[in-house]
C-alpha positions as CSV (number, residue, x, y, z in Angstrom):
1,M,-20.0,36.4,52.0
2,K,-18.9,33.2,50.3
3,V,-20.4,31.4,47.5
4,Q,-19.9,28.1,45.9
5,A,-18.7,28.8,42.3
6,N,-17.2,26.3,40.0
7,G,-16.4,24.0,42.8
8,L,-14.4,26.6,45.0
9,H,-15.5,28.9,47.7
10,I,-15.4,32.5,46.5
11,E,-15.6,35.6,48.4
12,V,-18.3,38.0,47.1
13,E,-19.6,41.4,47.8
14,D,-23.1,42.0,46.3
15,S,-24.6,45.4,46.8
16,A,-28.0,43.7,46.9
17,S,-27.1,42.0,50.2
18,T,-26.2,45.5,51.8
19,V,-29.1,47.7,50.5
20,A,-32.3,47.6,52.2
21,D,-34.5,48.2,49.2
22,P,-35.6,44.9,47.8
23,A,-36.0,46.5,44.4
24,H,-32.1,47.0,44.3
25,K,-31.8,43.3,43.5
26,Q,-33.7,43.8,40.3
27,R,-31.2,46.3,38.9
28,P,-29.0,45.5,36.0
29,V,-25.9,44.0,37.3
30,V,-22.2,44.9,36.8
31,L,-19.9,42.2,37.5
32,L,-16.4,43.6,38.5
33,I,-13.3,41.3,37.9
34,M,-10.1,42.5,39.4
35,G,-6.5,42.1,38.0
36,L,-3.4,40.0,39.0
37,G,-3.1,39.7,42.7
38,G,-5.9,42.3,43.3
39,Q,-8.9,41.9,45.8
40,L,-12.3,43.1,45.5
41,V,-11.4,45.9,48.0
42,D,-9.1,47.3,45.3
43,W,-12.0,48.7,43.3
44,P,-12.0,52.5,44.3
45,D,-15.0,53.4,46.3
46,A,-15.7,56.3,44.0
47,F,-15.8,53.8,41.0
48,V,-18.3,51.5,42.8
49,Q,-20.4,54.3,44.2
50,A,-20.7,55.9,40.7
51,L,-22.2,52.7,39.3
52,L,-24.7,52.3,42.3
53,A,-25.7,56.0,41.9
54,T,-26.5,55.4,38.2
55,G,-28.7,52.5,39.0
56,Y,-26.8,49.4,38.9
57,R,-26.3,46.5,41.3
58,V,-22.6,45.8,41.7
59,V,-21.1,42.5,42.3
60,R,-17.3,42.2,43.3
61,F,-15.6,39.0,44.2
62,D,-11.9,37.8,45.0
63,N,-10.5,35.7,42.2
64,R,-9.3,32.2,43.2
65,D,-6.0,32.1,45.1
66,I,-6.4,35.6,46.3
67,G,-8.1,37.5,49.2
68,L,-10.7,35.5,51.0
69,S,-11.4,33.1,48.1
70,A,-10.2,29.5,48.0
71,A,-6.4,29.0,48.2
72,L,-5.0,26.3,45.8
73,D,-1.7,25.9,47.7
74,H,-1.8,22.1,46.9
75,L,-0.8,23.1,43.3
76,G,2.5,24.2,44.6
77,N,4.8,27.1,44.1
78,P,5.1,27.7,40.5
79,K,8.5,28.5,38.7
80,V,7.6,31.9,36.9
81,T,11.0,32.3,35.2
82,W,11.3,28.8,34.1
83,T,7.8,29.1,32.5
84,M,8.9,32.4,30.7
85,V,12.0,30.6,29.3
86,R,9.9,27.6,28.1
87,L,7.4,29.9,26.4
88,Q,10.2,31.7,24.6
89,L,11.4,28.4,23.4
90,G,7.9,27.8,21.7
91,M,7.0,25.2,24.3
92,H,3.5,25.0,25.8
93,P,3.9,24.7,29.6
94,Q,0.9,23.8,31.7
95,P,-0.1,26.4,34.3
96,P,-1.5,25.3,37.7
97,Y,-4.9,26.3,36.1
98,P,-5.8,28.0,32.9
99,L,-7.4,31.3,32.6
100,R,-10.6,29.8,31.3
101,D,-11.0,28.2,34.7
102,M,-11.0,31.7,36.3
103,A,-13.6,32.8,33.8
104,A,-15.6,29.7,34.8
105,D,-15.4,31.0,38.6
106,A,-17.0,34.2,37.5
107,I,-19.7,32.5,35.7
108,G,-20.1,30.5,38.7
109,V,-20.5,33.7,40.9
110,L,-23.5,34.7,38.6
111,D,-24.9,31.2,39.0
112,A,-24.6,31.4,42.9
113,L,-26.4,34.6,42.9
114,G,-29.1,33.7,40.6
115,I,-28.0,36.3,37.9
116,A,-29.0,35.5,34.4
117,R,-27.1,38.3,32.6
118,A,-24.6,41.0,33.8
119,H,-22.3,43.8,32.4
120,V,-18.8,42.3,32.7
121,V,-16.0,44.8,33.5
122,G,-12.4,43.6,34.0
123,L,-9.3,45.3,34.8
124,S,-5.8,44.0,33.7
125,M,-5.9,40.4,34.2
126,G,-9.6,40.7,35.1
127,G,-10.1,42.2,31.5
128,M,-8.6,38.9,30.2
129,I,-11.0,36.8,32.4
130,A,-13.8,39.2,31.2
131,Q,-12.9,38.5,27.6
132,R,-12.9,34.7,28.4
133,V,-16.3,35.0,30.0
134,A,-17.7,36.7,26.9
135,I,-16.2,34.0,24.6
136,A,-17.5,31.1,26.9
137,A,-20.9,32.3,27.8
138,P,-22.2,35.0,25.4
139,G,-25.8,34.6,26.5
140,R,-24.7,35.8,30.1
141,V,-23.0,39.1,29.1
142,L,-24.9,42.2,28.5
143,S,-21.7,44.2,27.6
144,L,-18.0,43.8,28.0
145,T,-15.6,46.3,29.3
146,S,-11.9,45.5,29.2
147,I,-9.7,48.0,31.0
148,M,-5.9,48.2,31.0
149,S,-5.6,44.7,29.5
150,S,-4.6,42.8,26.3
151,S,-5.7,40.2,23.9
152,G,-2.6,38.1,24.7
153,A,-1.6,37.9,21.1
154,K,2.1,37.1,20.2
155,G,4.3,40.1,19.5
156,L,2.6,42.8,21.4
157,P,4.8,45.0,23.7
158,G,5.3,44.1,27.3
159,P,6.5,46.2,30.3
160,L,9.0,48.9,29.6
161,P,12.4,48.1,30.9
162,H,12.3,50.2,34.0
163,V,9.0,48.6,35.0
164,L,10.3,45.0,34.3
165,K,13.3,45.9,36.6
166,V,11.1,46.6,39.5
167,M,8.8,43.6,38.7
168,M,11.7,41.4,39.1
169,T,12.4,42.5,42.7
170,R,10.6,41.2,45.9
171,P,9.6,42.8,49.2
172,A,12.4,42.8,51.7
173,G,10.2,40.7,54.0
174,H,6.7,39.5,54.6
175,D,6.0,42.2,57.3
176,E,3.5,44.9,56.5
177,E,6.0,47.6,56.2
178,S,8.3,45.7,53.8
179,V,5.3,44.7,51.5
180,V,3.7,48.2,51.6
181,A,7.1,49.8,50.6
182,H,7.5,47.2,47.9
183,F,4.2,47.8,46.3
184,Q,4.2,51.6,46.7
185,K,7.4,51.5,44.5
186,F,5.6,49.4,42.1
187,L,2.4,51.5,41.8
188,Q,4.6,54.7,41.5
189,T,6.3,52.9,38.6
190,V,3.5,52.1,36.6
191,A,1.5,55.2,37.3
192,G,0.7,57.7,34.6
193,P,2.4,61.3,34.6
194,A,-0.9,63.1,34.5
195,F,-2.7,61.5,37.5
196,P,-0.5,60.9,40.5
197,I,-2.1,59.1,43.5
198,P,-1.4,60.7,46.8
199,V,1.1,58.8,48.9
200,D,-1.1,58.6,51.9
201,V,-4.1,57.3,49.9
202,M,-1.9,54.8,48.1
203,R,-0.4,53.4,51.5
204,A,-3.8,53.3,53.1
205,Q,-5.2,51.1,50.4
206,L,-2.0,48.8,50.4
207,R,-2.2,48.4,54.2
208,L,-6.0,47.6,53.8
209,A,-5.2,44.9,51.3
210,Y,-2.4,43.5,53.2
211,R,-4.2,43.2,56.5
212,R,-7.1,41.5,54.6
213,S,-5.1,39.0,52.9
214,Y,-1.4,38.6,51.4
215,R,-0.8,35.6,49.4
216,P,2.1,36.1,47.0
217,I,2.1,32.5,45.8
218,G,-1.5,32.7,44.7
219,T,-0.3,35.8,42.5
220,K,2.3,33.6,40.9
221,R,-0.1,31.0,40.1
222,Q,-2.6,33.5,38.6
223,M,0.5,35.1,36.6
224,L,1.0,31.6,35.0
225,A,-2.6,31.3,34.0
226,V,-2.2,34.7,32.1
227,M,1.2,33.8,30.6
228,T,0.0,30.6,29.0
229,D,-3.3,31.8,27.7
230,S,-2.1,31.9,24.2
231,E,-5.4,30.9,22.3
232,R,-7.5,33.9,23.5
233,A,-6.6,36.2,20.9
234,A,-7.8,34.0,18.1
235,L,-11.2,33.6,19.9
236,L,-12.0,37.3,20.4
237,S,-13.8,37.6,17.0
238,R,-16.4,35.5,18.6
239,I,-17.5,38.1,21.0
240,T,-20.8,39.8,19.8
241,C,-21.9,41.8,22.8
242,P,-21.1,45.6,23.0
243,T,-17.5,46.1,24.0
244,L,-15.6,49.0,25.3
245,V,-11.8,48.8,25.5
246,L,-10.5,51.4,28.1
247,H,-6.8,52.0,28.4
248,G,-4.2,54.6,29.6
249,R,-2.1,56.0,26.7
250,A,0.8,56.3,29.0
251,D,0.5,52.7,30.6
252,P,4.1,51.4,31.0
253,L,3.0,47.9,32.1
254,V,0.6,47.1,29.3
255,P,1.4,49.5,26.6
256,F,-1.6,51.1,24.7
257,A,-0.7,48.8,21.6
258,N,-2.3,46.1,23.6
259,A,-5.6,47.9,23.7
260,E,-5.6,48.8,20.2
261,D,-5.0,45.0,19.2
262,T,-7.9,43.9,21.5
263,A,-10.3,46.5,20.1
264,R,-9.2,45.5,16.4
265,R,-10.0,41.8,17.4
266,I,-13.5,42.3,18.8
267,P,-16.2,43.2,16.1
268,G,-17.6,46.6,16.8
269,A,-15.4,47.3,19.9
270,T,-15.1,51.0,20.9
271,L,-11.7,51.9,22.0
272,K,-11.1,54.9,24.4
273,G,-7.6,55.9,25.2
274,I,-7.1,58.3,28.3
275,D,-4.0,60.5,27.9
276,G,-1.6,60.6,30.6
277,M,-3.2,57.6,32.5
278,G,-0.9,54.7,33.4
279,H,-1.6,51.3,34.9
280,D,-3.4,52.5,38.0
281,L,-6.6,53.8,39.5
282,A,-5.8,57.4,40.2
283,P,-9.0,59.3,41.2
284,Q,-8.8,61.6,38.2
285,G,-8.1,58.7,35.9
286,V,-11.1,56.9,37.5
287,Q,-13.4,59.8,36.8
288,L,-12.4,59.8,33.1
289,M,-12.9,56.0,32.9
290,L,-16.5,56.4,34.2
291,Q,-17.4,59.1,31.8
292,A,-16.8,56.5,29.1
293,L,-18.0,53.4,31.0
294,I,-21.4,54.5,32.1
295,P,-22.7,55.6,28.7
296,H,-21.4,52.4,27.4
297,L,-23.5,50.5,30.0
298,Q,-26.5,52.4,29.5
299,A,-26.4,52.0,25.6
300,A,-26.0,48.3,26.0
301,Q,-28.9,48.3,28.4
302,L,-31.1,50.2,26.1
303,R,-30.2,47.9,23.3
304,T,-31.3,44.9,25.3
305,A,-34.5,46.6,26.4
306,T,-35.4,47.5,22.7
307,G,-34.2,44.0,21.4
308,A,-31.9,45.8,18.9
């Protein structure tokens, strides 16, 4: 379903709209925020079902410029390489929209659904957006979970050279097979050594996402929002909600040092590193993430209920 959030049409999937039991709507809410170029369908079913089975209402949405949410094509096709050069020269280029606007979209989703407070869980770029939500609207956030993400601080390590090489390539065409082959290679490059994703599972998910929506220029605009979000690191000390930082120790796209920096900057944050996990959602890695995430949500919920 679409809602109006922060002045945009945002595609949302709310478990309260699909479960017949009216009491489901009163459950504590987990708001899931996907990463760069990702769609709400990219959250693994096992991840979502585990949250539902534990007693949560789950809300997912497509970020602006991706999936079935509003396209901002009037903002043009950004020059990512030129923006990178300007940043390296110490300049401050303006993105088509800042990351804090994407955080305002997430808060707008809560507003549209009448949700006062939620556990906010973000993955990769979604983790950065989740951090921005906790900074901008602390009263709306029961807990924060930042997965495979970064503080955005200067000097942190970026993608390993072999990953960067793949990132600089493009699909051979815009047809389904070319796009699926391209992203299969990318996902296999950023995967961790301990938890490979079966190729048939990976390709099926990539086909699902492609057939639902394929908007590479939207991804580029999102990328600029991430690249230019230079002030967030200094603001993380303002976050007061219970925070979990989850990260694969073998992440070659956003190395583990990024998680360490994020956890260091957020008062009281808990850092959980998963050995052998990369920058992906392999089934075994998802189960290990849930083993840390669900107790974190439950502890935050108890703290809220007792007023601690």
